[in-house]
C-alpha angles and dihedrals in degrees: 000000000000089000090054092049091048092049091048091052091048091053091051089047091049093050089046090053090052090050092051091048090052092050092049094045096247126136108260118237107226098172097094090046092051090059093046093049088062093058128091090247089076090078093053088048088050093052092050092046093047097048104029094037092048092047093050092050090048089053089049089053090052092049095044110033092179090065091046092054100040113027100084097033089052092051091047095048095044092048092047094048091046091051091048093047093050093048093045095050095042094050089055093045093048100047099034105031099022090232133118137174108242092226094055092093096046108039093058089057092057091044088052087056090058093045094048100050097040085050089052090054092048093050092049086063091047089046091227094135118101104291105145090236093164090057095041094050089067093055127092117266097256096055088045091054093046091052091049089053089048088052090055093049092049093048091050089050090053090047091051093051094046096043093051098042096040091049089051090052090047092051092047091050091050094046091053093044091236112190125203108258112261095024134091103213110008106116123218092220091064089068096036089057089066092065100067088039090055091052092049085055088049090052088053090054089051089054090050092052091045093053090047093049093049091049092049092049094050094046097044095245121145113281099199122052129172109257123222121213109245091007129131 
């Protein structure tokens, strides 16, 4: 147990060191992290990151409603518009001027990654993912509540798996100095780092829904409501 705790702390310290290197303009050293990401402590680190990170973001959302309303939609819209702009310009350049930036087919894919998973987080909050709400609305309150708690546990399980595995991929990409195809100095790990961050945001949305469901159950309010795509 002490070894797991020590390894967890070392992973946090290693990620903190990478963050400091990025802020100071130095090249991050991923080699120690790569070794740590292969240890069993990575799963304990993942649990702490998923639950504690999600809870802290949920508290931030409560304290700053503007961030709660606009963070994910802004990331989605900016990513989507950037993808559209790159494709639009490059189609014109390719068919009219017979020119094309070599990164124009790779950068949009990474931007799509950002758009997709921040959108996933946002729609967890809106409850527009597949949840069988029509079926659940006909059930008694207790089974409804139990299924909502099961939803939260399953989402946290998915967050844990993605945060751990995506962070491992990010560390491996950084350790091998992987560069986005078609560029000279755009690192793959810059984009891969957005994936675990997106799932920490998703964990925060799960906490928000959980708090709401517990409050609704205690106060006798309806537990299941029909979700609307794109609604608030």
